[in-house]
N, C-alpha and C positions, 0 to 999 in steps of 0.2 A: 533422898537419893535421886540423882540426876539421870535423866533418860536422854539418849541421843537418837536423832532421826535415823531411819534405816538407810543403809548404804547400798546403792545400786551395785549389782554384780560387776558391771562394766564401769568401774570407777574412773571418772574423768573422760568417759567416752572411749577408753582403751580396753577392749575385751580381753579377758583372761582365757585360759584353756577351759575353765568351767563354763564361762559364758558361751563360748562357741560350742561346747559340748551340749549345753541345754538347747540351744537353737537347733543344732544338728539332730538332737534326740527327738524334739517335737516334730521337726520336718520328717524324720524317719517314721514316727508314729503315724503321721497322716498318710504316708506312702504304704506303710506296713498293713494298714487296714485293708488295702486293696491288693496286697502282695500276692496272696493265694487266689484271689478272685478273678483277676484279669482273664486268665485262660478259661476259667469256668464260665464267666459271663460271655466270653467270645464264643465258646462252644455252644452255649445256649442260644445265642443270636444266629450263629452260622451253621446250625443243624449238625453239630458234632463233627464237623469237617476240620481235621487238624491242618491240612494243607491250606484251606481257606483262612484259617486262623493265622498261620504263618504269613500269608500274603497280606492280611489285614494289618498285622503288626509292622510289616515291611513298609506299607504305604504310610502308616502313621509316622514312622521314623523319618521317611523322606520329607513329609510335610513339616515336621518339627526342626529338621536339620538347619535350614537357613537362619532360624531365630538364634540358635546357639553360635553359629558361625560368625555372626556379627555382634555378639554380646560385647566385645571389646569396644566397638564404636558406640554402642548404647551406653556403656558405663562412662565413656569419655564425655558423652552428651549430658547424662542425667545423674551421674555418680552411683556408687554401689548401692546405697540404701534405697534409692528409687527403683533401680533395676530389680533388687530383691523383692520390693513391694509389687512390681509388675508380675514377677514370677508367682507370687502368692495368689494374685487375682486370676491369673491364667489357670493355676491349679484348682481354684474354686470353680471356675467355669467348666473345667474338665469333668468334675464330679457331677455337675448338673447335666452335662451331655450324656454321661453314663446312664442316667435314669431314663433316657429315651431308648427303648429297645429296638434299634434298627442297625443294620450293618454300617450304614454311612455314619451315623452318630457314634458308633463304636470306634470307627477309624479316627474320627475327629477328636473324640474324647481322649483317646490314647495319644494323639498328636499333641494336644494341649497338656496332658499329663507329663509327657517327655519334655516339652518346651519349658514348662514351669519349673520342673525339677532341674533342668539344665541351667536355667538362670540363677536359681537359688544356690545350687551347688557351686557354681563358679564364684559367686559372691562370697560364700563361706570359705572357699579355698583361698581367695584373695585376702580376706580378713585374717585368716590363719597365717599366711606368709607375711602380711604387713605387721602384725602385732606380736607374733610368737618368735622368740629368738631361735636361730637355726639349731642350736644344741638341744632345744626343748621341743622340737617339732615331733619327735617320735612319741614323747609322753603326751603332747597335746592331741595328736592323732588318735592315740590309744584311748584317751579320755572321751573323745567324741564317739568312739565305737562302743564304749561302755554304755553310754546313754542310748546309742542306737541298738545295742544288744537287748537292753531292757524293752525297748519299743518292739523289736522284732520277736521277742519272746511272747509278748502279750497280744499284740493287735492282729496278727494274721488269723489267730484262732477267733478273736472277737469278731472280725469281719466275716469269716465264713459261717460262724455260728449265727450271727444276726441275719445273714443272707438266707439261711435255711429256715430259722425258727422265728424270726420277727417279721421282716419284710425285705424284699429284694432291693429296696431303695435305702434301707436303714444304714448299711455300711457307708454309703456315699454321704449321707447327712452327717455321720460321725466324722468322716474325713474332713468335711467342710468345717465342722466345729473345731477340729484340731488345728486346721490352717488358720482360722480366725484367732485362735489362742496364740499361734506362732507369731502372727503379724502384730498382735497387741503387745506381746513381750518384747519383740524386736524394736518397736518404736519407743516403748517405755525405757529401754536400756540406753537409747540415744547414742548409739555407737558412732564415733566420729570417723572421718576419712583420715587415713594415716598421713601424718605431716611429713614423714621422711620419703614418701613416694610422690614424685612429681607426675602430673598428668602427662601421658604420652602425647607426642605431636600427632596431629590428625593424619599426617602422611604415614606415620608408623602403624596406623590401624588398618591399612589396606590388607584385607585378609589373605589374598593370594600371595602378596609379598611376604607376609609373616609365615605362611605355610612353607614357602621356599626356604626362608631363613631357619625355620624350626627343623625341617627334615634334612637340611644341609648339615646338621650336627648329628653325627652317628650316635652319640650318647642320648640325645633327645629322642631319636628314633626308637631306641631300646625302651626308654621310659614310656613312650606311647604304646609300644607293643605290649608291655606288661599291663597297662591300663585297659587296653581293648580286649586282651585275652581274658582277664579276670571278669570284666563286665559281661563279655559274651557268655562266660560260664554261668553267671547269675541269670542272664536272659533265658538260657536253656533250662536252668534249674527252676525258675519261677513260671516258665511257660509250659514245660513238659513234665516237670516234677509232679504237679498235681494230677496230670493225666496218668502218670506211672502209678501214683498212689491209688487212683481210682481202679486201675487195672489190677492192682495188688489186693483189692477188696476193701480198701479203707472207705468208710462212710464220708460223704461230702462234708458234713458239718465238722468232722474231725481232721480234715486235711490241713486246715490252718494251724491246728495244734501240733501236728507233725512238722510242718514247715517252720513254725516258730521255735520248736524245740531244737531243730537242727541249727537255727540261727543263734540260739542262746549262748553259744560259745563266745560271741562277741563281748559278753559281759566280762570275760576274763582277758580282754584285750590288753590291759596294762601289763599283766603278767607275761602274756605272749610277746608284747613289744620289748619287754626287758630281756626275755630269752633271745629274741631276734637280734638285739643290740649286742648281747654277749657272744652269740654265734657269728654274727655278721649279717648285715642286711642282704648282701648279695647271695650268700649261701642259703639264707632262709628263704629267699624268693625262689631259688633253684629247687630246694627240697619241697616247698609248697606246691610248685607246679608239677613236680614229679608225683607227689602223693595224690594230688587231685586227678592228674591225667591217668595214672595207672588204675585208680579206683573207678573212673568212668569207663575205661576200656573193659575192665573186669565186669562191671555192671551190665554193659552192653552184650557181653558174651554169655550171660545167664540165659537159659532157655525160656524162662518165663518170670514175671514179676513175683518175688517172694520176700520173706522177711530178711533174707540175706541181702537182697537188693536194697532194702531200706538202710541196712547197716553200711553198705558200700556208698550209698548216697550221703550218709552222715559223714563217712570218712572223707569223701571228696569235698564236702562242704567245709571241713576243717581246713583244707588247703585253700579254698576260696576265701574263707574268713581271714586267714593269715595274710593272704595277698591284699585283702581289703584294708587290713590294719596298717601294713607297711608299704603297700604298692605305690602310693603317691610320693613316698619319701625320695626315691631317685630324682624325680622331677623337681621337688621342692628344694633339694639340696644342691642341684646343679644350676637352676635358673638364677640369674642375677637380678637385683632390684631394678636396674635400668630398663630391662625389657620384660618385666614381670607381667604386666597386663597383656602385652602383645603375645607373648609366648603362652600365657595361661588361656587366652582366647582360642589358641590352636589346640593346646593340650586338653582343654575341657571338652573338646568334641569327641573324646574317647567314648563317652556315654552314648551319644547319638550315633556315632559310627558303629558301635557294637549293636545298637538297636536296628540299624539299617542292614548291616552285613548278616547278622545271625538269623533273623527271621527269613530273609531272602534266601540264604543258602539252605536253611532248614526246610523251606518249602520245596526246593529242588531235590534235596536229599530224600525227603519223605515221599516223593513221587516214585522212588525206586526201592525204598526200604522202609523199615518201621522205626519207632523211637529208639530201639536197641541199637540199630545201625547209626543213628544220629549220635548216641552216647559214645560209640566207639570212635567216630570221627572227631568229636570234641576232645576226647581223651588224648588222641594222637596229636592234635594241635597243641594241647597244653604241654605235653612232653617236649615237643619241638620248641615251643616258646621258652620253656625252662632252660634248655641248652643255649638258646640265643641270649638269654638274660645274663649269661656269664661275661658278656662283653662290656658290662657296666664298669665305670672307673672306680678305683679304690676309695675315692673321697665320698662315695655314697655310704660307706660304712661309718 
C-alpha cells in the first residue's frame, strides 16, 4: 500500500478559506487570552479608576495609530509575509511589557498589542481578498469567525482563571506561546504573494492622498462607518463589560467564562452568514445595528446591574457578532484590485480609529455620568449608524 506525503493546507502557496481561518483562529486565541483581562489589569495598575483606564487606552491607541497608517508602505517595502511577522513580534513584546506592573508599561503594552494586531489583521484581510473569489468572500469570512468563535469561547475564561488561580503573569506567557505557534504555522504554510496583484506605485502609497481618495467615495465612507461602529462596540464591551459583571456580583475568575460564552455565537457564523445572504447583506447590517443599539440603550436604563442586564448584554453582542461576520463585506465587494493595498491601508485604520475615539470619548462621558450613561450613548450611536448604512449600493448584496 502506497503512502503519500502530507499536503500543506495552502497548496502551492495559495491559501484556502480553511487556511486563513486557522491563521485567524490562532491569532484570535492569542488575543482572547487577554480579552477579559485588559480592563482588570488596568484597574489593578490604576487604582480602580475607570476614567484613568479610559485615558490610558486612549494614549495607547494614539501611539499605535501611525504604525497602521503606514502599513501600506511597509507592505510595499517588505511584502505581506514579513509585515505579518513583524506584527507577531510586536505582539510578543506587548505581552512581556504587560508583566511589568506600572502605568507607563501598561500604556506601552496596549500600544504594542494594538499595533501588532493591526499589522496582522491587515495582512489577513489582503490575503483573503487576493486569494478568495468575490462570490466566496461571505463563506470565507464566516469560516474565519468559526475558528475565532472557538477561540473566544475558551480562552477568555482560561486567561482570567489563570490570572486569579495560577499567577498574574501566566496568561501573558500563554499568549506568547500561542503567538509562537501562529508564526510557526504561518511560515510552514509558505503562503505566496498573489500573482494577480501588482505592487502599487510608491506614489500611490502616500497616506494623506489615499485618505482623500477613500473618503471621496460615499460608499467607502459608509463601509468605514460600519467598521468603526462595530469595533467601538467591542471596545466598550471588553473594556466596561467586565466592570459591569463585577458590579453585578460575578467573581473575577468567572468573568472570562461569561465573556467567552457571549462570544460563542461566532461558532455559528456560517449559518448566520447564510441567513444574511438570504435576507440581504444591507438589511442584515441594518437589523444588527438596531438590535445591538436598542439592547445597549435598554441596558443603560436599568437602575442597577442585574441578571437582566447580562441577558441584554448577550442580545447586544449577537448584533455585534453579526456585524463582525459580514461587516467587512461591503468594503471587500466594492474595492477594486487595482487600488486594493492603498484602500485597505486606509480602511484597516477602523480598528485603531475606534481604539482612539472610544476610550477618549468614554473618559469624557464618565466624568459626567457612569457606565450606564455610556451604554445609552453607545446604543444611540449604533441606531444612528444603522440608518446611515442604508446608503450602501445594491451590489453589496
